[in-house]
VOGU-3710 file (C-alpha; in Angstrom, 3 decimals, decimal comma):
1> mtflvsaaag> -40,256/-19,401/14,642  -36,945/-22,406/14,265  -33,360/-20,135/14,359  -30,219/-21,637/14,383  -27,328/-20,885/16,875  -23,850/-22,237/15,493  -20,656/-21,310/17,017  -17,696/-19,457/15,058  -15,077/-20,847/17,585  -14,056/-23,911/19,836
11> pgpgprrfhl> -13,993/-24,543/23,138  -11,218/-23,049/24,792  -10,237/-20,029/27,142  -11,742/-16,231/25,884  -15,107/-15,003/24,372  -16,642/-17,008/22,073  -18,851/-16,102/19,308  -22,151/-17,465/18,245  -23,804/-16,535/15,116  -27,799/-16,560/15,258
21> vvpagrapae> -29,725/-16,537/11,960  -33,554/-16,125/11,909  -34,876/-18,403/10,069  -32,878/-20,969/10,217  -32,451/-22,352/6,593  -32,303/-18,439/5,335  -29,072/-17,962/2,322  -27,144/-15,455/2,715  -26,866/-12,498/0,348  -24,208/-9,827/-0,995
31> ldhvapvvpg> -25,450/-6,831/1,514  -26,086/-8,542/4,470  -23,969/-7,056/7,347  -23,572/-7,167/10,806  -22,058/-4,620/12,739  -21,128/-4,563/16,669  -24,130/-2,307/19,064  -23,032/-3,197/22,098  -19,936/-5,151/24,189  -20,567/-8,633/22,557
41> lelgwspadp> -23,634/-8,128/20,589  -23,691/-7,682/16,790  -27,226/-7,107/14,613  -27,680/-7,294/11,237  -29,610/-5,768/8,835  -30,127/-5,863/5,238  -31,705/-4,190/2,674  -33,705/-7,432/0,865  -35,753/-7,756/4,284  -35,519/-4,016/5,756
51> rrwsglrist> -37,790/-4,896/8,825  -36,116/-7,162/10,364  -32,762/-8,028/11,747  -31,306/-10,545/9,966  -28,740/-12,150/12,260  -26,781/-11,903/15,528  -23,717/-12,390/17,030  -23,304/-12,901/20,239  -20,318/-13,148/22,276  -19,891/-14,442/25,817
61> pqvtedaltg> -19,437/-13,942/28,509  -19,685/-10,088/27,734  -23,435/-10,361/25,677  -26,415/-9,217/28,649  -30,170/-10,103/28,347  -30,736/-6,585/28,791  -29,439/-6,181/25,300  -31,015/-8,702/23,626  -34,580/-8,609/25,338  -35,225/-5,330/23,326
71> llgaegagsc> -34,629/-7,026/20,567  -35,977/-10,353/20,759  -38,273/-9,527/23,943  -37,979/-11,498/27,041  -38,429/-15,380/26,241  -36,751/-14,936/22,989  -33,539/-13,307/24,892  -34,040/-16,219/27,229  -34,198/-18,953/25,095  -31,440/-17,957/23,002
81> laavrtldst> -29,076/-17,677/26,111  -29,996/-21,219/27,134  -28,818/-22,778/23,497  -25,902/-20,463/23,868  -24,978/-21,683/27,351  -25,781/-24,998/25,912  -22,890/-24,497/23,003  -20,558/-23,193/24,733  -20,538/-25,785/27,358  -20,721/-28,795/25,275
91> gvggvevtgp> -18,409/-26,692/22,287  -21,372/-28,491/19,746  -21,440/-26,786/16,294  -24,780/-25,396/16,231  -28,342/-26,201/17,057  -31,358/-25,492/15,743  -33,472/-23,239/18,997  -38,043/-23,069/18,533  -38,414/-20,328/20,484  -40,609/-17,304/20,654
101> irpeqadraw> -38,178/-14,397/18,834  -39,835/-12,435/16,294  -37,289/-10,121/14,167  -39,932/-7,801/12,875  -41,249/-7,070/16,377  -37,755/-5,736/16,915  -37,804/-2,228/18,926  -37,294/0,560/15,593  -34,430/2,003/17,492  -32,263/-0,930/17,332
111> lrlaatefld> -33,589/-1,690/13,614  -32,713/2,076/12,878  -28,860/1,579/14,412  -28,851/-1,665/12,537  -29,669/-0,056/9,474  -27,129/3,221/10,288  -23,957/1,155/10,606  -24,949/-0,640/7,416  -25,183/2,505/4,983  -22,210/3,808/6,981
121> rwlylpldqs> -20,235/0,642/5,597  -21,779/0,285/2,385  -23,150/2,874/1,102  -20,837/4,064/-1,699  -21,650/8,149/-2,243  -19,420/11,163/-1,377  -21,304/11,604/1,684  -19,900/14,561/4,281  -18,907/11,993/7,303  -19,692/14,005/9,972
131> lvdaesaaah> -23,052/13,689/8,868  -23,192/9,993/8,867  -21,067/10,026/12,500  -24,040/12,225/13,655  -26,703/10,029/12,628  -24,692/7,238/13,836  -24,755/9,433/17,274  -28,696/9,849/16,636  -29,470/6,218/16,382  -27,331/4,725/19,054
141> laaaesvptg> -29,088/7,166/21,742  -32,702/6,290/20,596  -31,386/2,676/20,956  -30,132/3,627/24,849  -33,704/5,322/25,539  -35,300/1,969/24,824  -33,661/0,262/26,392  -34,203/0,406/31,215  -32,654/3,076/32,926  -29,678/2,005/34,898
151> sparsellag> -28,958/-1,341/32,330  -25,139/-1,842/31,533  -26,315/-1,450/27,590  -28,477/1,483/28,254  -24,851/2,790/30,059  -22,633/1,131/26,745  -25,081/2,811/24,130  -25,157/6,129/25,741  -21,350/6,530/26,062  -21,092/5,444/21,538
161> slrraraass> -23,734/8,125/21,202  -21,434/10,608/23,147  -18,289/9,461/21,073  -19,472/9,710/17,807  -21,372/12,809/18,619  -18,505/14,927/19,636  -16,471/13,396/16,958  -18,636/14,685/14,812  -19,570/17,745/16,448  -17,222/20,284/14,106
171> gtaayldrla> -17,965/19,059/11,089  -21,487/19,045/11,622  -21,316/22,490/12,735  -19,498/23,448/9,476  -22,267/22,011/6,848  -24,898/23,920/8,733  -23,008/27,336/8,910  -22,312/26,218/5,126  -25,880/26,273/4,174  -26,936/29,229/6,352
181> rsgartgepp> -23,848/31,078/4,679  -25,256/29,721/1,083  -29,163/30,574/1,794  -28,702/34,733/0,130  -27,570/32,988/-2,890  -29,767/29,592/-3,433  -32,541/30,024/-1,537  -34,583/28,069/1,171  -33,412/24,674/1,499  -35,805/21,830/0,873
191> velvqalqrl> -37,833/21,012/3,738  -37,173/17,178/4,162  -33,620/18,247/4,297  -33,987/20,983/6,832  -36,362/17,841/9,039  -33,239/15,486/8,699  -30,803/18,161/9,861  -33,206/19,427/12,916  -32,921/15,675/13,923  -29,614/15,870/14,243
201> vtcfvslgeh> -29,535/18,800/16,249  -31,992/17,112/18,730  -29,663/14,197/19,438  -26,995/17,199/20,219  -29,272/18,785/22,166  -30,443/15,485/24,085  -27,003/14,218/24,609  -26,309/17,684/26,494  -28,883/16,871/28,937  -27,717/13,616/29,243
211> vgefdpvlaa> -23,779/14,960/30,525  -25,667/17,457/32,698  -23,298/19,985/32,353  -21,825/22,164/29,286  -20,193/20,388/26,962  -18,802/23,440/24,142  -17,625/20,201/21,793  -21,983/19,076/22,000  -22,994/22,646/22,026  -21,565/23,882/19,291
221> vpeawvrlte> -23,779/22,009/16,891  -27,384/24,220/18,394  -25,654/27,020/18,525  -24,851/26,370/14,755  -28,506/25,619/14,091  -29,675/29,278/15,933  -27,110/31,168/12,770  -28,485/28,788/10,090  -32,200/29,467/11,822  -31,852/33,708/11,751
231> arrgpvepgq> -30,223/33,211/8,466  -33,530/31,618/7,115  -35,941/33,416/9,168  -34,028/36,255/11,126  -33,033/35,992/14,756  -35,884/33,892/16,954  -35,598/31,920/19,985  -33,483/28,381/20,079  -35,402/25,296/19,012  -38,136/27,370/17,300
241> lstetghhda> -37,856/26,848/13,931  -40,594/26,413/11,988  -40,154/23,393/9,148  -43,179/25,325/7,100  -42,290/26,917/3,794  -44,618/29,674/4,070  -43,479/33,038/1,982  -39,977/30,739/0,614  -42,696/28,115/-1,724  -41,789/31,023/-4,452
251> ertsfiteas> -38,340/30,990/-4,234  -37,722/27,515/-3,477  -39,840/26,633/-6,270  -38,013/28,843/-8,914  -34,159/27,278/-7,313  -35,219/23,482/-8,018  -36,865/24,025/-11,154  -33,920/26,023/-12,078  -31,454/23,119/-10,987  -33,432/20,915/-12,864
261> vgatevsqat> -33,076/22,633/-16,351  -30,069/22,878/-15,447  -29,254/19,148/-14,944  -31,254/18,087/-18,063  -28,916/20,655/-19,765  -25,787/19,422/-18,442  -27,039/15,999/-19,146  -27,629/16,547/-22,535  -24,873/18,137/-23,611  -22,234/15,850/-22,296
271> grdwnaepas> -24,446/12,117/-22,200  -23,343/12,324/-18,487  -25,316/10,597/-15,469  -24,998/13,309/-12,778  -26,677/10,140/-10,560  -24,388/7,652/-11,720  -20,558/9,618/-11,123  -21,085/12,260/-9,574  -18,620/15,645/-10,601  -16,303/14,453/-7,775
281> lprsvavvgd> -15,304/11,039/-9,063  -12,319/10,427/-11,048  -11,929/8,710/-14,367  -12,066/4,927/-14,068  -11,290/2,393/-16,704  -13,974/0,787/-18,497  -13,344/-2,967/-18,482  -15,431/-5,151/-20,601  -13,985/-8,352/-19,452  -11,370/-9,259/-16,774
291> gsergasfid> -9,190/-6,682/-16,848  -5,606/-7,808/-18,114  -4,993/-5,812/-21,142  -5,377/-2,656/-19,326  -3,538/-3,340/-16,040  -6,725/-2,864/-14,328  -8,316/-4,546/-11,804  -11,851/-4,173/-9,483  -12,560/-2,698/-6,531  -13,993/-5,812/-3,775
301> prqlparlvr> -16,548/-4,204/-1,914  -16,716/-7,059/0,065  -12,509/-6,155/1,156  -13,294/-2,404/2,742  -15,459/-0,152/4,241  -17,288/2,571/1,512  -15,896/6,009/0,765  -12,224/4,876/1,374  -11,977/4,595/-2,229  -13,993/5,741/-5,399
311> lgasplsaei> -16,165/3,443/-7,048  -16,644/3,377/-10,422  -19,088/4,526/-12,695  -20,935/1,266/-13,318  -19,869/-2,264/-12,351  -18,008/-2,574/-15,473  -15,645/0,273/-14,836  -12,373/-0,995/-13,595  -10,844/1,170/-10,475  -7,080/-0,187/-9,562
321> dlkqkaagvr> -5,213/0,866/-11,795  -1,460/-1,088/-12,130  1,578/-0,582/-14,080  5,079/-1,934/-13,867  7,982/0,223/-13,052  11,342/-0,153/-12,451  11,838/-1,783/-15,492  9,529/-4,116/-14,961  10,929/-5,673/-11,166  8,035/-3,961/-9,718
331> vrvrvagcat> 3,985/-2,995/-10,045  2,843/-0,074/-8,421  -1,100/-0,061/-7,209  -3,187/2,834/-7,680  -6,835/3,556/-6,740  -8,661/7,211/-6,550  -9,446/8,006/-2,461  -12,508/9,152/-1,937  -14,123/12,646/-2,042  -14,817/13,271/1,272
341> nrpdppaesr> -14,360/16,547/3,296  -12,612/14,359/5,991  -10,336/11,124/5,245  -10,156/8,863/8,036  -6,365/8,007/8,620  -7,361/5,398/10,994  -8,991/3,376/8,389  -7,002/3,803/5,230  -4,283/2,856/7,880  -5,715/-0,719/7,236
351> llarlvsrkt> -5,729/-1,023/3,630  -3,384/-3,031/1,785  -3,107/-4,236/-1,367  -1,989/-7,537/-3,217  -1,564/-9,272/-6,453  -2,977/-12,639/-7,311  -2,276/-15,080/-9,783  -5,303/-15,394/-12,286  -4,107/-18,708/-13,145  -4,019/-20,224/-9,325
361> gvvtaygllh> -5,886/-17,495/-6,823  -2,859/-17,409/-4,965  -1,563/-14,341/-3,571  2,172/-13,471/-4,895  2,961/-10,367/-3,238  1,167/-8,006/-0,341  2,131/-3,958/0,163  0,912/-0,944/2,267  -1,167/1,708/0,462  -0,015/5,235/0,857
371> areipaeqge> -2,499/8,125/0,581  -0,682/10,868/-2,588  -2,037/14,120/-3,516  -1,337/14,197/-7,833  -0,535/17,591/-8,650  -1,240/17,086/-12,304  -4,216/15,351/-11,753  -5,672/17,992/-10,067  -5,086/17,506/-7,128  -6,803/14,232/-6,784
381> rhlegilprp> -6,322/12,124/-3,316  -5,317/8,901/-4,060  -3,550/5,290/-2,071  -1,229/3,579/-4,232  1,952/0,736/-2,581  4,753/-0,393/-5,028  4,845/-3,915/-5,071  7,278/-6,817/-6,180  6,283/-7,799/-9,761  5,786/-11,734/-9,886
391> sgrwrdvrad> 6,879/-13,489/-12,170  5,188/-15,036/-15,166  2,996/-12,583/-17,853  1,663/-9,737/-16,824  -1,758/-10,351/-17,669  -1,820/-13,286/-15,509  -1,876/-10,888/-12,080  -4,660/-8,839/-10,399  -4,193/-6,096/-7,686  -7,109/-6,517/-4,770
401> vydvlsevpp> -7,210/-3,476/-2,497  -8,119/-4,136/0,676  -9,242/-3,961/4,806  -6,844/-6,168/6,794  -9,863/-6,390/9,116  -12,027/-8,301/6,157  -12,705/-11,574/6,328  -13,312/-12,374/2,877  -10,695/-13,906/1,032  -9,415/-12,312/-2,081
411> arsdrdqglh> -11,563/-13,173/-5,753  -9,072/-15,075/-8,332  -10,252/-13,563/-10,927  -12,100/-10,038/-11,801  -14,629/-12,242/-13,400  -14,929/-14,223/-10,396  -19,590/-14,013/-9,915  -19,305/-13,551/-6,570  -17,420/-10,262/-6,986  -19,665/-8,883/-10,034
421> rarravhflr> -23,013/-9,914/-7,987  -21,582/-7,482/-5,027  -20,378/-4,871/-7,379  -23,901/-4,574/-8,810  -25,785/-4,900/-5,474  -23,006/-1,577/-4,160  -23,855/-0,223/-7,256  -27,752/-0,603/-7,122  -27,633/0,639/-3,421  -25,531/4,006/-4,625
431> gwrslvaevr> -27,685/4,579/-7,892  -31,583/3,815/-5,885  -30,613/5,582/-2,700  -29,517/8,748/-4,929  -32,136/9,055/-6,641  -34,955/8,570/-3,766  -33,381/11,772/-2,254  -33,634/13,718/-5,314  -37,142/12,713/-5,130  -38,202/13,366/-1,821
441> lglavhpaer> -36,212/16,537/-2,573  -37,886/17,600/-5,227  -34,956/17,664/-7,810  -35,246/14,767/-9,542  -35,497/14,638/-13,828  -36,882/11,900/-15,237  -36,857/8,892/-12,235  -38,304/6,904/-14,364  -35,885/7,143/-17,397  -32,825/7,145/-14,550
451> lsqltrtltp> -33,719/4,040/-12,857  -34,078/3,104/-16,259  -30,594/3,284/-17,375  -29,481/2,221/-13,400  -31,128/-0,838/-14,475  -29,290/-1,213/-17,530  -25,740/-0,128/-16,123  -26,015/-3,192/-13,308  -27,008/-5,348/-16,562  -24,572/-7,661/-16,862
461> plhdaerpdq> -23,884/-8,601/-21,103  -26,171/-11,260/-22,283  -27,786/-11,494/-18,991  -30,664/-9,050/-20,142  -31,163/-11,256/-23,721  -31,169/-14,528/-21,768  -32,051/-14,778/-18,034  -33,762/-11,099/-17,364  -35,329/-12,914/-14,953  -32,656/-13,807/-12,490
471> alwrrgpsas> -32,096/-11,875/-9,768  -29,060/-9,817/-10,485  -27,482/-10,607/-6,807  -28,909/-12,941/-4,162  -31,813/-11,590/-2,743  -31,651/-9,025/-4,760  -34,237/-7,539/-7,628  -34,393/-9,424/-11,282  -33,096/-6,435/-14,157  -37,214/-7,335/-15,713
481> vlealatagd> -38,806/-6,094/-12,624  -36,832/-2,763/-11,920  -37,847/-2,361/-15,883  -41,174/-2,649/-15,256  -41,153/-0,747/-12,135  -39,672/1,865/-14,662  -42,064/1,191/-17,258  -44,613/2,996/-14,913  -43,856/6,031/-15,566  -42,369/9,174/-13,915
491> aaltaairrg> -45,458/9,505/-11,851  -46,354/6,471/-10,689  -42,845/6,483/-9,765  -42,148/9,563/-7,922  -45,399/8,526/-5,752  -44,182/5,213/-4,921  -40,701/6,378/-3,899  -42,648/9,140/-1,384  -45,359/6,332/-0,170  -42,182/4,078/0,883
501> dalsgpaapf> -43,395/1,515/2,260  -45,968/1,801/-0,067  -43,901/-0,479/-2,915  -45,313/-3,599/-3,871  -43,791/-6,441/-6,508  -40,475/-8,174/-6,432  -38,586/-5,379/-5,645  -40,652/-3,971/-2,786  -38,444/-5,049/0,230  -35,443/-3,554/-1,432
511> laatsgpgdl> -36,775/-0,781/-2,789  -38,939/-0,530/0,890  -35,934/-0,268/2,672  -35,618/3,615/2,145  -37,955/4,184/4,451  -38,384/2,878/7,634  -35,493/2,312/9,825  -33,596/2,245/6,352  -35,086/5,537/6,151  -32,166/8,298/4,378
521> laaelaaayd> -29,667/9,268/5,882  -29,305/13,748/6,536  -25,841/12,905/5,111  -27,739/11,482/1,450  -30,124/14,008/1,084  -27,347/16,561/1,827  -25,313/14,998/-0,808  -27,967/15,267/-3,068  -28,736/18,966/-2,702  -24,991/20,073/-2,933
531> aaldrrqvt> -25,321/18,179/-5,963  -28,046/20,078/-7,370  -26,349/23,340/-6,462  -23,275/22,099/-7,984  -25,062/21,520/-11,560  -26,650/24,996/-10,643  -23,129/26,613/-11,015  -22,416/24,195/-14,057  -25,523/25,662/-15,678
//
């Protein structure tokens, strides 16, 4: 296969970065993402092609051959490093190389690691971040165990797994304890959720064995698991939890039926789509156009990681509120923070706001954002900053909230096509994976109608009538493809989701990204189950 190796920086002192694209002519997409996995190596994964890695970034001299071998094979790693060394010595911008590289043959553990990092970055759902971090720890551990003992890559992956597991331990144990306490009231949790949580617990047990001595931080999660086990089944020995439902089936079915009926009743009474906008999301300013009339702007999901701020209910719901202050001399920029049980101060400290001219695209002002609780809005957490107001008309200014580490330039207008493609992509990712989680837990109500409603939400004005076969974002499905899938009906869609990789047709690669390397996170299943419990309380 032909692949392209290109230099991302010129020759000179210090590390150099190289980007490996397979195949050589593949165009980038909105949801392409490359994440660091070990020093000198960043790995890419995309739901548009979920069974293979989508790209590599290699830094010299940090990258090691053992790290590349698990991805490329021995011959492929040799070919790649040879091309990198050629570029490193000559300073040539890029070179196409034909070599034995098969992205689809990479070790599944590495693909799962890349997919987990992708979901942590792009999935705008109110997930328990501790469970996300625990999943990342499990993915790092699995990748480490695929690398030969004693290799530098294995040591780095194990160290990364330990860091993440220790950071996630308290929150993960707290979730397990909360699940144990709610058991008497809610009945047996779904088997798939239990199995996903058990996978995380196994990671903590394995890491404890790698440490070689008792580690109270790591041990807190298995201990909480034992408490959950005893609450579900009565006292048992650690590690003997069965995942079969047994005599709990009737109780679990009763809860699922009640939760599903309750969700239908609430939806009919309020017209609210519980999947598209969970109860914890704030009110968003509905905008058709560029948002200038409302003093509102759109979040650009390419500019900042998911779950630092809240995404609106649809791609055309603006999240950034602008208000003139101090007699029009200053501008307050405000955006709702994510509904999470653990804010991320280091990540939030990197968030900035800037005002951008809609006419010229020039940035006219910068400012820091600070977290603030607003009692008048039921204690909702917001991020806001005060910026100097630029001269000219108020409607000629848009706001941009971004991570200071982002390399993506600000959109000139809220009508920017790249911005809206990215927003449609992340809204679909959120809506589809949330629907899949509910189907797999047995909690989904009318999944075909839900998919049809999601498709209508994603379809831009006039797009449906004029160009129904155009992809909603680059390398994504079209509205007509999604509607055809929804038209198959609830039974066919449910069966296809449960089969995972058995989905077929033009949308198959993206829709099948919820199985295999892109399988649902435990945090996604937990969020769907918790939302069902909330609906049960409402009804």
